[in-house]
C-alpha positions in Angstrom: -85.2 6.6 -41.1 -87.9 7.4 -43.4 -88.2 9.8 -46.4 -91.2 10.5 -48.6 -92.8 7.1 -47.2 -90.2 4.8 -47.6 -87.7 3.7 -44.9 -84.5 4.2 -45.7 -81.5 2.1 -44.4 -78.5 4.7 -44.0 -75.7 1.9 -43.3 -77.2 0.2 -46.9 -77.1 3.5 -48.6 -73.4 4.2 -47.3 -72.2 0.9 -48.1 -73.7 1.3 -51.7 -72.2 4.6 -52.2 -68.6 3.7 -51.2 -69.0 0.6 -53.6 -70.2 2.8 -56.2 -67.3 5.2 -56.2 -64.5 2.8 -55.9 -66.1 1.4 -58.9 -65.7 4.5 -60.5 -62.3 5.4 -59.7 -61.5 2.1 -60.3 -62.9 2.7 -63.8 -61.1 6.0 -64.4 -58.0 4.1 -63.3 -58.3 2.1 -65.7 -59.5 4.5 -69.0 -56.1 6.2 -67.9 -53.8 3.7 -67.7 -55.5 2.0 -71.2 -55.2 5.6 -73.0 -51.3 5.8 -72.0 -50.4 2.5 -72.7 -52.1 2.9 -76.7 -50.0 6.5 -76.9 -47.0 4.1 -76.3 -48.3 1.4 -79.1 -48.9 4.4 -81.3 -45.3 6.0 -80.7 -43.8 3.1 -80.8 -44.7 2.2 -84.4 -44.1 5.2 -85.4 -40.8 4.9 -84.3 -40.2 1.5 -85.5 -42.1 2.7 -89.2 -39.8 5.9 -88.9 -36.5 3.5 -88.4 -37.4 1.1 -91.7 -37.7 4.3 -93.2 -41.1 3.8 -94.7 -42.5 6.7 -97.0 -44.0 9.4 -94.8 -47.2 9.0 -96.9 -47.7 5.2 -96.2 -46.9 5.7 -92.6 -49.3 8.4 -92.4 -51.5 6.1 -93.9 -50.9 3.4 -91.5 -50.9 5.7 -88.4 -54.2 5.8 -88.0 -55.4 1.8 -88.2 -52.6 1.4 -85.4 -54.4 4.4 -83.1 -57.8 1.8 -83.9 -55.9 -1.4 -82.7 -54.1 0.2 -80.0 -57.1 1.5 -78.4 -59.2 -1.9 -79.0 -62.0 -0.7 -81.6 -63.1 -2.8 -84.7 -63.3 -2.6 -87.8 -66.9 -1.3 -89.0 -67.0 -3.7 -91.8 -66.1 -6.8 -89.9 -69.6 -8.2 -88.6 
């Protein structure tokens, strides 16, 4: 098949498109599972801090750092 002066192989295009769709679907699945696991980790640490009768101010201070660590972000101060 020819398109705009280029020879196009439909079988190769179909194969490549299928491969890309599978990779995108897998990436979305990994993102969803990772976000779910991060939420579970934050909830776990929240319950742990509540059970240890940690002051709510301190708990509120540590919760964002637990969220960032759970999703794998690095501290900006580290180089």
